[in-house]
ROLUMVEX-322421 format. One record per atom (N, C-alpha, C, O): x, y, z; residue in three letters; atom name. Coordinates in nm, 3 decimals, padded with zeros to 5 digits. Layout:
% residues N
REC       u       v       w code site
REC       X       Y       Z  ALA   CA
...
END
This chain:
% residues 115
REC       u       v       w code site
REC  01.157 -00.676 -00.891  MET    N
REC  01.079 -00.593 -00.835  MET   CA
REC  00.933 -00.621 -00.922  MET    C
REC  00.930 -00.611 -01.045  MET    O
REC  00.826 -00.652 -00.850  ASN    N
REC  00.718 -00.679 -00.913  ASN   CA
REC  00.605 -00.588 -00.834  ASN    C
REC  00.567 -00.622 -00.722  ASN    O
REC  00.552 -00.472 -00.900  ILE    N
REC  00.456 -00.371 -00.826  ILE   CA
REC  00.334 -00.402 -00.915  ILE    C
REC  00.328 -00.370 -01.034  ILE    O
REC  00.225 -00.476 -00.841  PRO    N
REC  00.100 -00.477 -00.917  PRO   CA
REC  00.047 -00.332 -00.966  PRO    C
REC  00.088 -00.230 -00.910  PRO    O
REC -00.039 -00.329 -01.064  PHE    N
REC -00.112 -00.197 -01.108  PHE   CA
REC -00.162 -00.148 -00.975  PHE    C
REC -00.199 -00.227 -00.889  PHE    O
REC -00.163 -00.017 -00.957  GLN    N
REC -00.226  00.060 -00.862  GLN   CA
REC -00.212  00.201 -00.857  GLN    C
REC -00.109  00.251 -00.904  GLN    O
REC -00.291  00.265 -00.813  THR    N
REC -00.297  00.429 -00.790  THR   CA
REC -00.243  00.469 -00.675  THR    C
REC -00.233  00.391 -00.580  THR    O
REC -00.199  00.601 -00.668  ILE    N
REC -00.161  00.657 -00.555  ILE   CA
REC -00.238  00.786 -00.524  ILE    C
REC -00.220  00.875 -00.607  ILE    O
REC -00.313  00.813 -00.431  ASP    N
REC -00.379  00.918 -00.383  ASP   CA
REC -00.313  01.000 -00.294  ASP    C
REC -00.327  00.995 -00.172  ASP    O
REC -00.229  01.087 -00.365  TRP    N
REC -00.145  01.178 -00.299  TRP   CA
REC -00.208  01.254 -00.175  TRP    C
REC -00.132  01.286 -00.083  TRP    O
REC -00.334  01.281 -00.169  ALA    N
REC -00.433  01.355 -00.085  ALA   CA
REC -00.427  01.263  00.048  ALA    C
REC -00.431  01.316  00.159  ALA    O
REC -00.418  01.127  00.033  ALA    N
REC -00.418  01.042  00.171  ALA   CA
REC -00.297  01.016  00.207  ALA    C
REC -00.283  00.946  00.307  ALA    O
REC -00.183  01.062  00.140  ILE    N
REC -00.036  01.040  00.206  ILE   CA
REC -00.005  01.156  00.290  ILE    C
REC -00.022  01.272  00.251  ILE    O
REC  00.045  01.119  00.421  PRO    N
REC  00.072  01.208  00.523  PRO   CA
REC  00.190  01.306  00.468  PRO    C
REC  00.261  01.266  00.376  PRO    O
REC  00.206  01.412  00.516  LYS    N
REC  00.346  01.506  00.462  LYS   CA
REC  00.422  01.505  00.587  LYS    C
REC  00.365  01.519  00.695  LYS    O
REC  00.555  01.489  00.575  THR    N
REC  00.660  01.493  00.665  THR   CA
REC  00.720  01.628  00.637  THR    C
REC  00.709  01.685  00.529  THR    O
REC  00.790  01.680  00.752  GLU    N
REC  00.846  01.801  00.721  GLU   CA
REC  01.009  01.794  00.741  GLU    C
REC  01.055  01.732  00.837  GLU    O
REC  01.087  01.856  00.654  HIS    N
REC  01.225  01.840  00.666  HIS   CA
REC  01.287  01.980  00.639  HIS    C
REC  01.271  02.047  00.537  HIS    O
REC  01.364  02.014  00.755  GLN    N
REC  01.408  02.150  00.763  GLN   CA
REC  01.527  02.181  00.664  GLN    C
REC  01.618  02.099  00.662  GLN    O
REC  01.534  02.271  00.597  GLY    N
REC  01.660  02.309  00.494  GLY   CA
REC  01.745  02.390  00.564  GLY    C
REC  01.710  02.441  00.670  GLY    O
REC  01.854  02.407  00.515  GLU    N
REC  01.945  02.506  00.592  GLU   CA
REC  01.882  02.620  00.590  GLU    C
REC  01.916  02.698  00.679  GLU    O
REC  01.766  02.670  00.487  THR    N
REC  01.683  02.778  00.513  THR   CA
REC  01.552  02.726  00.441  THR    C
REC  01.562  02.658  00.338  THR    O
REC  01.433  02.757  00.494  GLY    N
REC  01.314  02.725  00.445  GLY   CA
REC  01.284  02.568  00.459  GLY    C
REC  01.367  02.493  00.509  GLY    O
REC  01.170  02.525  00.416  MET    N
REC  01.149  02.386  00.456  MET   CA
REC  01.099  02.296  00.335  MET    C
REC  01.062  02.348  00.229  MET    O
REC  01.100  02.174  00.354  ALA    N
REC  01.080  02.075  00.248  ALA   CA
REC  00.940  02.000  00.306  ALA    C
REC  00.937  01.988  00.428  ALA    O
REC  00.851  01.960  00.248  PHE    N
REC  00.723  01.874  00.279  PHE   CA
REC  00.731  01.758  00.171  PHE    C
REC  00.713  01.774  00.050  PHE    O
REC  00.758  01.653  00.229  TRP    N
REC  00.753  01.511  00.157  TRP   CA
REC  00.618  01.441  00.163  TRP    C
REC  00.549  01.471  00.261  TRP    O
REC  00.571  01.359  00.083  GLN    N
REC  00.492  01.266  00.061  GLN   CA
REC  00.546  01.151  00.000  GLN    C
REC  00.588  01.158 -00.116  GLN    O
REC  00.549  01.039  00.067  THR    N
REC  00.625  00.928  00.031  THR   CA
REC  00.584  00.813  00.017  THR    C
REC  00.538  00.763  00.120  THR    O
REC  00.584  00.735 -00.096  VAL    N
REC  00.548  00.597 -00.133  VAL   CA
REC  00.670  00.518 -00.154  VAL    C
REC  00.757  00.561 -00.230  VAL    O
REC  00.684  00.397 -00.090  GLU    N
REC  00.811  00.319 -00.096  GLU   CA
REC  00.743  00.168 -00.114  GLU    C
REC  00.653  00.110 -00.053  GLU    O
REC  00.832  00.129 -00.232  PHE    N
REC  00.825 -00.001 -00.251  PHE   CA
REC  00.950 -00.084 -00.253  PHE    C
REC  01.047 -00.012 -00.277  PHE    O
REC  00.985 -00.220 -00.234  PRO    N
REC  01.124 -00.251 -00.217  PRO   CA
REC  01.209 -00.203 -00.358  PRO    C
REC  01.186 -00.234 -00.475  PRO    O
REC  01.308 -00.125 -00.306  GLY    N
REC  01.401 -00.072 -00.403  GLY   CA
REC  01.343  00.039 -00.477  GLY    C
REC  01.398  00.068 -00.584  GLY    O
REC  01.248  00.102 -00.442  LEU    N
REC  01.206  00.221 -00.502  LEU   CA
REC  01.139  00.311 -00.423  LEU    C
REC  01.059  00.265 -00.342  LEU    O
REC  01.156  00.437 -00.431  ARG    N
REC  01.093  00.544 -00.362  ARG   CA
REC  01.020  00.641 -00.449  ARG    C
REC  01.077  00.662 -00.556  ARG    O
REC  00.909  00.702 -00.430  ILE    N
REC  00.845  00.803 -00.485  ILE   CA
REC  00.802  00.887 -00.407  ILE    C
REC  00.745  00.851 -00.305  ILE    O
REC  00.821  01.031 -00.439  ARG    N
REC  00.799  01.145 -00.350  ARG   CA
REC  00.737  01.250 -00.427  ARG    C
REC  00.777  01.287 -00.537  ARG    O
REC  00.612  01.309 -00.348  LEU    N
REC  00.582  01.462 -00.420  LEU   CA
REC  00.645  01.518 -00.300  LEU    C
REC  00.624  01.482 -00.184  LEU    O
REC  00.729  01.615 -00.344  VAL    N
REC  00.807  01.719 -00.273  VAL   CA
REC  00.772  01.865 -00.284  VAL    C
REC  00.775  01.909 -00.399  VAL    O
REC  00.739  01.951 -00.187  GLU    N
REC  00.748  02.082 -00.190  GLU   CA
REC  00.836  02.156 -00.108  GLU    C
REC  00.848  02.132  00.012  GLU    O
REC  00.898  02.246 -00.168  TYR    N
REC  00.982  02.338 -00.129  TYR   CA
REC  00.927  02.474 -00.100  TYR    C
REC  00.874  02.537 -00.191  TYR    O
REC  00.937  02.529  00.038  THR    N
REC  00.885  02.672  00.033  THR   CA
REC  00.967  02.750 -00.021  THR    C
REC  01.073  02.708 -00.066  THR    O
REC  00.926  02.897 -00.026  ALA    N
REC  01.012  03.020 -00.076  ALA   CA
REC  01.130  03.013  00.013  ALA    C
REC  01.121  02.988  00.133  ALA    O
REC  01.245  03.037 -00.053  GLY    N
REC  01.363  03.065  00.027  GLY   CA
REC  01.421  02.943  00.081  GLY    C
REC  01.477  02.947  00.190  GLY    O
REC  01.411  02.811 -00.001  TYR    N
REC  01.437  02.671  00.054  TYR   CA
REC  01.593  02.673 -00.003  TYR    C
REC  01.625  02.705 -00.118  TYR    O
REC  01.663  02.640  00.082  LEU    N
REC  01.826  02.594  00.058  LEU   CA
REC  01.851  02.439  00.116  LEU    C
REC  01.840  02.429  00.238  LEU    O
REC  01.877  02.338  00.054  ALA    N
REC  01.913  02.219  00.111  ALA   CA
REC  02.020  02.219  00.210  ALA    C
REC  02.121  02.288  00.200  ALA    O
REC  01.994  02.141  00.306  ASP    N
REC  02.088  02.147  00.418  ASP   CA
REC  02.222  02.053  00.394  ASP    C
REC  02.309  02.039  00.479  ASP    O
REC  02.224  02.010  00.303  HIS    N
REC  02.324  01.888  00.245  HIS   CA
REC  02.360  01.879  00.100  HIS    C
REC  02.283  01.930  00.019  HIS    O
REC  02.448  01.832  00.066  TRP    N
REC  02.485  01.813 -00.072  TRP   CA
REC  02.450  01.660 -00.115  TRP    C
REC  02.505  01.577 -00.043  TRP    O
REC  02.398  01.627 -00.180  CYS    N
REC  02.318  01.488 -00.229  CYS   CA
REC  02.404  01.414 -00.332  CYS    C
REC  02.444  01.472 -00.433  CYS    O
REC  02.432  01.293 -00.307  GLU    N
REC  02.508  01.215 -00.425  GLU   CA
REC  02.414  01.094 -00.483  GLU    C
REC  02.443  01.017 -00.574  GLU    O
REC  02.297  01.099 -00.405  LYS    N
REC  02.209  00.983 -00.441  LYS   CA
REC  02.144  01.030 -00.575  LYS    C
REC  02.125  01.148 -00.605  LYS    O
REC  02.112  00.919 -00.653  GLY    N
REC  02.056  00.947 -00.788  GLY   CA
REC  01.903  00.969 -00.776  GLY    C
REC  01.838  00.928 -00.680  GLY    O
REC  01.851  01.034 -00.879  HIS    N
REC  01.706  01.088 -00.890  HIS   CA
REC  01.658  01.092 -01.029  HIS    C
REC  01.733  01.106 -01.125  HIS    O
REC  01.532  01.080 -01.038  ILE    N
REC  01.461  01.155 -01.158  ILE   CA
REC  01.372  01.259 -01.083  ILE    C
REC  01.282  01.228 -01.006  ILE    O
REC  01.400  01.358 -01.109  VAL    N
REC  01.330  01.478 -01.047  VAL   CA
REC  01.233  01.563 -01.167  VAL    C
REC  01.283  01.631 -01.257  VAL    O
REC  01.124  01.549 -01.153  HIS    N
REC  01.036  01.630 -01.248  HIS   CA
REC  00.975  01.738 -01.165  HIS    C
REC  00.927  01.719 -01.053  HIS    O
REC  00.981  01.869 -01.233  CYS    N
REC  00.908  01.983 -01.178  CYS   CA
REC  00.759  02.007 -01.219  CYS    C
REC  00.726  02.047 -01.331  CYS    O
REC  00.691  01.986 -01.140  LEU    N
REC  00.536  02.005 -01.149  LEU   CA
REC  00.485  02.144 -01.155  LEU    C
REC  00.408  02.184 -01.242  LEU    O
REC  00.540  02.224 -01.045  GLU    N
REC  00.490  02.376 -01.051  GLU   CA
REC  00.613  02.447 -00.978  GLU    C
REC  00.683  02.401 -00.888  GLU    O
REC  00.622  02.587 -01.049  GLY    N
REC  00.712  02.666 -00.983  GLY   CA
REC  00.860  02.629 -01.079  GLY    C
REC  00.860  02.569 -01.187  GLY    O
REC  00.966  02.676 -01.014  GLU    N
REC  01.117  02.640 -01.053  GLU   CA
REC  01.208  02.632 -00.935  GLU    C
REC  01.178  02.684 -00.827  GLU    O
REC  01.308  02.572 -00.954  PHE    N
REC  01.412  02.562 -00.856  PHE   CA
REC  01.541  02.551 -00.947  PHE    C
REC  01.544  02.537 -01.069  PHE    O
REC  01.641  02.561 -00.865  VAL    N
REC  01.790  02.559 -00.927  VAL   CA
REC  01.865  02.440 -00.858  VAL    C
REC  01.876  02.443 -00.736  VAL    O
REC  01.925  02.320 -00.940  SER    N
REC  02.008  02.235 -00.871  SER   CA
REC  02.128  02.287 -00.893  SER    C
REC  02.167  02.317 -01.006  SER    O
REC  02.201  02.303 -00.777  GLU    N
REC  02.360  02.349 -00.760  GLU   CA
REC  02.426  02.219 -00.766  GLU    C
REC  02.385  02.121 -00.704  GLU    O
REC  02.547  02.218 -00.855  LEU    N
REC  02.631  02.113 -00.835  LEU   CA
REC  02.765  02.152 -00.771  LEU    C
REC  02.813  02.264 -00.789  LEU    O
REC  02.813  02.078 -00.711  ALA    N
REC  02.949  02.094 -00.627  ALA   CA
REC  03.051  02.174 -00.711  ALA    C
REC  03.126  02.263 -00.671  ALA    O
REC  03.035  02.120 -00.841  SER    N
REC  03.151  02.206 -00.938  SER   CA
REC  03.135  02.349 -00.937  SER    C
REC  03.231  02.421 -00.964  SER    O
REC  03.002  02.404 -00.903  GLY    N
REC  02.980  02.531 -00.905  GLY   CA
REC  02.865  02.574 -01.021  GLY    C
REC  02.812  02.685 -01.025  GLY    O
REC  02.839  02.473 -01.106  GLU    N
REC  02.741  02.475 -01.212  GLU   CA
REC  02.600  02.484 -01.155  GLU    C
REC  02.572  02.398 -01.072  GLU    O
REC  02.497  02.583 -01.188  LYS    N
REC  02.374  02.581 -01.173  LYS   CA
REC  02.281  02.564 -01.267  LYS    C
REC  02.285  02.624 -01.375  LYS    O
REC  02.181  02.470 -01.230  ILE    N
REC  02.090  02.434 -01.367  ILE   CA
REC  01.960  02.475 -01.307  ILE    C
REC  01.925  02.429 -01.199  ILE    O
REC  01.883  02.566 -01.375  LYS    N
REC  01.755  02.624 -01.346  LYS   CA
REC  01.637  02.524 -01.396  LYS    C
REC  01.644  02.496 -01.516  LYS    O
REC  01.544  02.473 -01.332  LEU    N
REC  01.450  02.400 -01.388  LEU   CA
REC  01.307  02.440 -01.350  LEU    C
REC  01.280  02.474 -01.235  LEU    O
REC  01.216  02.436 -01.447  SER    N
REC  01.099  02.491 -01.424  SER   CA
REC  00.984  02.408 -01.469  SER    C
REC  01.012  02.317 -01.547  SER    O
REC  00.852  02.423 -01.432  ALA    N
REC  00.730  02.338 -01.464  ALA   CA
REC  00.776  02.268 -01.600  ALA    C
REC  00.833  02.325 -01.693  ALA    O
REC  00.736  02.116 -01.592  ALA    N
REC  00.754  02.057 -01.724  ALA   CA
REC  00.900  02.005 -01.748  ALA    C
REC  00.924  01.933 -01.845  ALA    O
REC  00.985  02.038 -01.669  MET    N
REC  01.129  01.996 -01.685  MET   CA
REC  01.180  01.879 -01.604  MET    C
REC  01.120  01.847 -01.501  MET    O
REC  01.296  01.807 -01.648  THR    N
REC  01.309  01.700 -01.549  THR   CA
REC  01.476  01.682 -01.557  THR    C
REC  01.541  01.706 -01.659  THR    O
REC  01.533  01.638 -01.435  TYR    N
REC  01.656  01.598 -01.445  TYR   CA
REC  01.682  01.441 -01.411  TYR    C
REC  01.601  01.385 -01.336  TYR    O
REC  01.785  01.375 -01.459  VAL    N
REC  01.805  01.245 -01.436  VAL   CA
REC  01.955  01.221 -01.393  VAL    C
REC  02.039  01.261 -01.473  VAL    O
REC  02.003  01.157 -01.269  VAL    N
REC  02.145  01.119 -01.247  VAL   CA
REC  02.133  00.998 -01.165  VAL    C
REC  02.039  00.977 -01.087  VAL    O
REC  02.237  00.914 -01.187  SER    N
REC  02.256  00.790 -01.109  SER   CA
REC  02.348  00.831 -00.993  SER    C
REC  02.431  00.922 -00.989  SER    O
REC  02.313  00.747 -00.905  ASP    N
REC  02.386  00.737 -00.771  ASP   CA
REC  02.559  00.766 -00.791  ASP    C
REC  02.627  00.709 -00.876  ASP    O
REC  02.602  00.850 -00.708  ASP    N
REC  02.751  00.888 -00.720  ASP   CA
REC  02.812  00.944 -00.819  ASP    C
REC  02.934  00.951 -00.831  ASP    O
REC  02.715  00.993 -00.909  LEU    N
REC  02.764  01.070 -01.022  LEU   CA
REC  02.779  01.234 -01.041  LEU    C
REC  02.832  01.296 -01.133  LEU    O
REC  02.710  01.285 -00.917  SER    N
REC  02.716  01.422 -00.898  SER   CA
REC  02.686  01.439 -00.735  SER    C
REC  02.619  01.361 -00.667  SER    O
REC  02.753  01.559 -00.690  SER    N
REC  02.716  01.632 -00.569  SER   CA
REC  02.619  01.726 -00.596  SER    C
REC  02.654  01.817 -00.671  SER    O
REC  02.485  01.728 -00.546  HIS    N
REC  02.394  01.826 -00.579  HIS   CA
REC  02.310  01.879 -00.469  HIS    C
REC  02.293  01.809 -00.369  HIS    O
REC  02.259  01.989 -00.477  ARG    N
REC  02.157  02.021 -00.390  ARG   CA
REC  02.046  02.138 -00.439  ARG    C
REC  02.073  02.207 -00.538  ARG    O
REC  01.951  02.152 -00.384  SER    N
REC  01.832  02.219 -00.455  SER   CA
REC  01.804  02.346 -00.373  SER    C
REC  01.798  02.342 -00.250  SER    O
REC  01.784  02.471 -00.454  VAL    N
REC  01.763  02.587 -00.402  VAL   CA
REC  01.622  02.641 -00.476  VAL    C
REC  01.600  02.634 -00.597  VAL    O
REC  01.543  02.691 -00.388  SER    N
REC  01.398  02.751 -00.456  SER   CA
REC  01.386  02.876 -00.384  SER    C
REC  01.387  02.888 -00.262  SER    O
REC  01.374  02.978 -00.479  GLU    N
REC  01.357  03.119 -00.428  GLU   CA
REC  01.201  03.146 -00.394  GLU    C
REC  01.164  03.219 -00.302  GLU    O
REC  01.119  03.079 -00.477  ASN    N
REC  00.979  03.124 -00.462  ASN   CA
REC  00.906  03.009 -00.452  ASN    C
REC  00.787  03.008 -00.485  ASN    O
REC  00.978  02.887 -00.399  GLY    N
REC  00.886  02.755 -00.392  GLY   CA
REC  00.867  02.691 -00.530  GLY    C
REC  00.856  02.747 -00.639  GLY    O
REC  00.867  02.549 -00.498  VAL    N
REC  00.830  02.463 -00.599  VAL   CA
REC  00.769  02.318 -00.578  VAL    C
REC  00.795  02.255 -00.475  VAL    O
REC  00.701  02.274 -00.662  LYS    N
REC  00.671  02.139 -00.627  LYS   CA
REC  00.702  02.034 -00.734  LYS    C
REC  00.675  02.050 -00.853  LYS    O
REC  00.768  01.913 -00.677  LEU    N
REC  00.842  01.823 -00.753  LEU   CA
REC  00.793  01.682 -00.737  LEU    C
REC  00.741  01.644 -00.632  LEU    O
REC  00.810  01.601 -00.844  LEU    N
REC  00.786  01.448 -00.816  LEU   CA
REC  00.916  01.392 -00.840  LEU    C
REC  00.975  01.401 -00.947  LEU    O
REC  00.966  01.324 -00.718  ILE    N
REC  01.088  01.268 -00.730  ILE   CA
REC  01.103  01.108 -00.707  ILE    C
REC  01.056  01.057 -00.605  ILE    O
REC  01.169  01.033 -00.803  VAL    N
REC  01.179  00.895 -00.807  VAL   CA
REC  01.321  00.853 -00.793  VAL    C
REC  01.409  00.896 -00.867  VAL    O
REC  01.344  00.764 -00.692  ASP    N
REC  01.490  00.699 -00.688  ASP   CA
REC  01.471  00.573 -00.639  ASP    C
REC  01.368  00.535 -00.582  ASP    O
REC  01.572  00.503 -00.662  GLY    N
REC  01.569  00.354 -00.606  GLY   CA
REC  01.695  00.304 -00.663  GLY    C
REC  01.774  00.378 -00.722  GLY    O
REC  01.717  00.150 -00.641  ASP    N
REC  01.818  00.063 -00.685  ASP   CA
REC  01.849  00.074 -00.823  ASP    C
REC  01.966  00.045 -00.848  ASP    O
REC  01.766  00.111 -00.936  PHE    N
REC  01.787  00.102 -01.031  PHE   CA
REC  01.871  00.234 -01.080  PHE    C
REC  01.892  00.254 -01.200  PHE    O
REC  01.910  00.309 -00.993  LEU    N
REC  01.990  00.419 -01.036  LEU   CA
REC  02.137  00.391 -00.976  LEU    C
REC  02.230  00.470 -00.992  LEU    O
REC  02.147  00.269 -00.904  LYS    N
REC  02.289  00.255 -00.858  LYS   CA
REC  02.390  00.224 -00.985  LYS    C
REC  02.352  00.147 -01.073  LYS    O
REC  02.490  00.273 -00.991  PRO    N
REC  02.614  00.253 -01.097  PRO   CA
REC  02.629  00.094 -01.119  PRO    C
REC  02.640  00.013 -01.027  PRO    O
REC  02.627  00.063 -01.258  ASP    N
REC  02.644 -00.039 -01.300  ASP   CA
REC  02.796 -00.110 -01.252  ASP    C
REC  02.899 -00.052 -01.285  ASP    O
REC  02.799 -00.199 -01.197  LEU    N
REC  02.934 -00.260 -01.127  LEU   CA
REC  03.002 -00.364 -01.226  LEU    C
REC  03.094 -00.440 -01.194  LEU    O
REC  02.954 -00.358 -01.328  LYS    N
REC  03.005 -00.479 -01.435  LYS   CA
REC  03.170 -00.466 -01.453  LYS    C
REC  03.231 -00.544 -01.526  LYS    O
END
């Protein structure tokens, strides 16, 4: 993958709405071959409507949220914290009591090594 130097003006990227089990998520998405970069906001009271097994790099910009794992573990992340996981290595979902703003990066580089 070759991505030339460029900037992303998030103010120019339209928001799409995604209904959670409760609350809403608003995504601003930029895609390149094999790479997706999103600025994501969860409203207060947000609970994801599914368990996700996709790999991500998730960086919390503002607020806080909990990443629930299917194992029952709950990991709280607040501003300036990040989590990283590869595809198929966890079942997780996000919960935000008071709302949060995240930068999420995912793509082919997070697929498990098939060697």
